[in-house]
Each structure stands twice: as C-alpha cells, then as structure tokens.
C-alpha positions as CSV (number, residue, x, y, z in Angstrom):
1,M,-9.8,-37.3,16.0
2,P,-11.0,-35.5,12.7
3,P,-9.2,-36.1,9.9
4,K,-6.9,-32.6,9.1
5,K,-8.2,-30.0,6.5
6,K,-6.0,-30.5,3.2
7,I,-7.0,-27.0,2.2
8,Q,-5.9,-24.4,5.3
9,K,-7.6,-20.7,5.1
10,N,-4.1,-19.5,3.6
11,D,-4.4,-21.3,1.0
12,I,-7.6,-19.7,-0.1
13,L,-6.2,-16.7,0.2
14,A,-3.2,-17.5,-1.5
15,A,-5.5,-19.0,-4.5
16,A,-7.7,-15.9,-4.0
17,T,-4.7,-13.8,-4.5
18,Q,-3.5,-15.4,-7.4
19,T,-7.2,-15.2,-8.8
20,I,-7.0,-11.4,-8.8
21,R,-3.5,-11.3,-10.4
22,K,-4.4,-13.8,-13.1
23,K,-8.2,-12.1,-14.2
24,G,-8.6,-9.2,-12.2
25,T,-11.2,-8.0,-9.1
26,A,-14.2,-9.1,-11.1
27,A,-12.8,-12.9,-11.4
28,L,-13.0,-13.1,-7.5
29,T,-15.8,-15.7,-7.2
30,V,-15.8,-19.0,-5.4
31,R,-16.0,-21.0,-7.9
32,N,-12.6,-19.3,-9.4
33,I,-11.1,-19.7,-6.1
34,A,-11.8,-23.2,-6.3
35,A,-10.6,-23.8,-9.5
36,E,-7.4,-21.9,-8.9
37,L,-7.0,-25.0,-5.7
38,N,-8.2,-27.5,-8.0
39,C,-11.0,-28.5,-5.6
40,S,-14.5,-28.1,-5.1
41,T,-15.8,-24.8,-3.5
42,Q,-16.8,-26.6,-0.3
43,P,-13.4,-26.0,1.5
44,L,-13.9,-22.2,0.8
45,Y,-17.8,-22.3,2.6
46,S,-15.8,-24.2,5.6
47,E,-13.3,-21.7,6.3
48,F,-15.8,-18.5,5.1
49,Q,-19.0,-17.5,5.6
50,N,-19.5,-16.0,2.6
51,L,-17.5,-14.1,-0.4
52,E,-17.5,-10.8,1.5
53,Q,-15.8,-12.2,4.6
54,L,-13.2,-13.7,2.3
55,R,-12.7,-10.3,0.7
56,Q,-12.2,-8.8,4.1
57,E,-9.6,-11.3,4.9
58,L,-7.9,-11.0,1.5
59,V,-7.4,-7.2,2.1
60,V,-5.3,-8.2,5.2
61,Y,-3.5,-10.4,3.3
62,I,-2.5,-9.1,0.7
63,R,-1.4,-6.1,3.0
64,D,0.5,-8.0,4.8
65,H,2.0,-10.2,2.3
66,Y,2.9,-7.3,-0.4
67,L,2.8,-4.2,1.6
68,R,4.2,-4.8,5.2
69,V,8.0,-3.6,4.3
70,Q,11.1,-3.0,6.2
71,C,12.6,0.3,4.6
72,S,15.5,2.6,5.5
73,N,14.2,5.8,4.6
74,Y,11.2,7.4,4.1
75,K,11.7,7.7,-0.2
76,E,12.1,3.9,-0.1
77,F,8.4,3.7,1.3
78,A,7.1,5.7,-1.4
79,R,9.2,3.5,-4.1
80,W,7.8,0.5,-2.7
81,F,4.4,1.5,-2.9
82,L,4.6,2.9,-6.7
83,R,6.5,-0.2,-7.6
84,F,3.6,-2.4,-6.4
85,A,1.2,-0.1,-8.3
86,G,3.1,-0.7,-11.2
87,E,4.0,-4.3,-10.6
88,E,0.8,-5.7,-9.2
89,P,-2.1,-3.4,-11.0
90,E,-4.9,-5.9,-10.2
91,L,-3.9,-6.4,-6.1
92,F,-3.5,-2.5,-6.3
93,R,-7.2,-2.2,-7.8
94,F,-8.3,-4.7,-5.3
95,I,-6.8,-3.0,-2.2
96,Y,-7.0,0.7,-3.2
97,L,-9.8,1.1,-5.7
98,R,-12.7,-0.8,-3.7
99,P,-15.9,0.6,-2.5
100,R,-15.3,1.3,1.4
101,A,-17.8,1.8,4.5
102,P,-18.2,5.1,5.9
103,E,-16.0,3.9,9.1
104,E,-13.1,2.4,7.3
105,R,-9.9,4.6,6.9
106,L,-9.9,5.8,3.4
107,L,-5.7,4.7,3.2
108,D,-4.4,1.4,3.8
109,D,-0.8,1.9,4.8
110,A,0.9,-1.1,6.5
111,N,4.1,0.9,7.3
112,C,2.5,4.1,8.9
113,E,3.9,3.7,12.4
114,Q,7.4,3.2,11.4
115,T,7.4,6.2,8.6
116,V,5.9,8.9,11.0
117,H,8.5,7.8,13.5
118,Q,11.3,8.4,11.2
119,L,9.8,11.8,9.8
120,A,9.0,12.8,13.7
121,R,12.8,12.0,14.3
122,S,14.8,13.0,11.6
123,L,12.7,16.6,11.1
124,E,12.1,17.2,15.0
125,M,8.4,17.3,14.8
126,E,5.6,16.1,17.3
127,R,4.2,12.8,16.1
128,A,0.8,15.0,15.3
129,Q,2.2,17.0,12.8
130,A,4.6,14.3,11.2
131,W,1.5,12.6,10.9
132,Q,-0.2,15.3,9.1
133,M,2.9,15.3,6.6
134,H,2.9,11.6,6.1
135,Q,-0.8,11.9,5.1
136,R,-0.6,14.4,2.6
137,M,2.1,12.6,1.0
138,Q,-0.2,9.7,1.0
139,Y,-2.5,11.4,-0.9
140,H,-0.1,12.4,-3.6
141,C,1.4,9.1,-3.9
142,Y,-1.9,7.4,-3.8
143,G,-3.0,9.5,-7.1
144,L,0.6,8.3,-8.6
145,G,-0.4,4.9,-7.9
146,V,-3.8,5.4,-9.1
147,M,-2.1,6.8,-13.0
148,I,0.6,4.1,-12.8
149,A,-2.1,1.0,-12.0
150,T,-4.9,2.0,-14.2
151,G,-2.3,2.6,-17.3
152,Y,-3.6,6.5,-17.2
153,R,0.3,7.7,-17.3
154,R,3.8,5.4,-17.8
155,I,6.2,7.0,-15.3
156,S,9.6,6.6,-15.4
157,Q,11.5,5.8,-11.6
158,Q,13.3,8.8,-12.5
159,E,10.5,11.1,-13.1
160,I,8.8,9.2,-9.7
161,D,11.9,10.0,-8.0
162,D,12.0,13.4,-9.1
163,E,8.3,14.0,-8.2
164,L,8.8,12.6,-4.7
165,T,11.4,14.8,-4.0
166,E,9.8,17.9,-5.4
167,F,6.9,17.5,-3.6
168,Y,8.9,16.4,-0.3
169,C,10.1,20.0,-0.4
170,I,6.8,21.4,-1.1
171,M,5.5,19.8,2.3
172,L,9.3,20.5,4.1
173,R,8.6,24.2,3.4
174,H,5.2,24.2,5.0
175,Y,5.4,22.0,8.0
176,K,9.1,23.3,9.1
177,Q,7.4,26.7,7.7
178,I,10.9,27.5,5.6
179,A,11.0,30.8,4.2
180,T,14.5,30.4,2.4
181,D,16.8,28.4,0.2
182,Q,19.1,28.4,2.4
183,E,17.2,26.8,5.2
184,L,15.6,24.2,3.0
185,A,18.9,23.5,1.9
186,Y,19.8,22.7,5.7
187,W,16.4,20.8,6.4
188,L,17.2,18.5,3.0
189,H,20.7,17.9,4.8
190,R,19.6,17.4,7.9
191,S,16.8,15.0,6.8
192,R,18.8,13.1,3.9
193,N,18.1,9.7,5.2
194,L,15.0,9.8,4.5
195,M,14.9,10.9,0.7
196,S,18.2,8.9,-0.5
C-alpha cells in the first residue's frame, strides 16, 4: 500500500489562497506556494500538471470558499460581494480582474440561481427577464467592487446601501415598466424582502 500523501490538493489550494492574500496575484508561483506549505515543490507538481491548472482550480476553490453564501435577500448578496471586494482585495483581483478566455463567462456568480429565483418570484417575472435584471445589477456591483478593491474610491456602508437601493429602483422601473411613483412604491413594498 502506497504511503498516504502528507500534503493534499486542498492544502495546496489553501496555501495558494494565502499566498495571494498576503503578497498579491503576482506572487502566485510554485515556489511561493511551497514556501507557504513549508515543503518542496514536488507535492505541487504531483497534484497539478502546471501552474495554469492550479490557477484554474484555485478560481473554483476561492469562489466556493469565499463567495458561495446563503443570503436571505437580494441586497444582502450585493453587500456580501462588495464586502469581499473590501476585505479581500487581492482575492477579488485574482477572481475578477484576471485575463479571460473568449469562451469564459465574464462574471463569476456562485449565487446566480438562487438570486434569479428570488427576483422572479418576488417581482412576478419570467426567469429570463429576472436573469437580465440580475445581470444588469451585476454589472453595477462589479464596477463598485472594482473601485473598492483597487482603492480607487472608499465607499461607506451607508453609501453602498443607498447606491444599491437607487439602482434597484432604476432597474425596477425599467423591467416592470413603471410609470408613476405610486406604482414604484407598490413594487418596492411588494419586493421589500429583497432589499432589506
């Protein structure tokens, strides 16, 4: 029976995550990850063919460990994403500001299905329309996240809440074809569970 490996794949991915958190994406090398693990580079090459394969699996690992959350409402998802941008700027950069292959999805959203379901149910929309609305909200949050993670602008929690509410109202007016403030107030009340 072969001896059990001392360093498992998840140990390597956790060490790679810590390397990025401490030193940034540019420091993600086999040698630096091995140093984080206090081992030689051999265990890394026995688990991954090369650094590119490790990077690809690391995106999934970080998404699952830092971005997959159970939130009670729509606004909470956005707050979580923006908090991640502020608290883990190096991981945010690694996930969202990396070069992409042409066939790769532009935005990673580990919570997309749950979020679209909440929108469709609360706003009495077809799933396709709820997905479009969510995608537009994603673009807006992505822009805010980039500003936060890169230090371009500091945004207080109150400013974030106000911005999310205001943009939600804009999207609500558009996707529900709302013409009056009274009608907007009705749908805001109907969807209050999404934005508390």
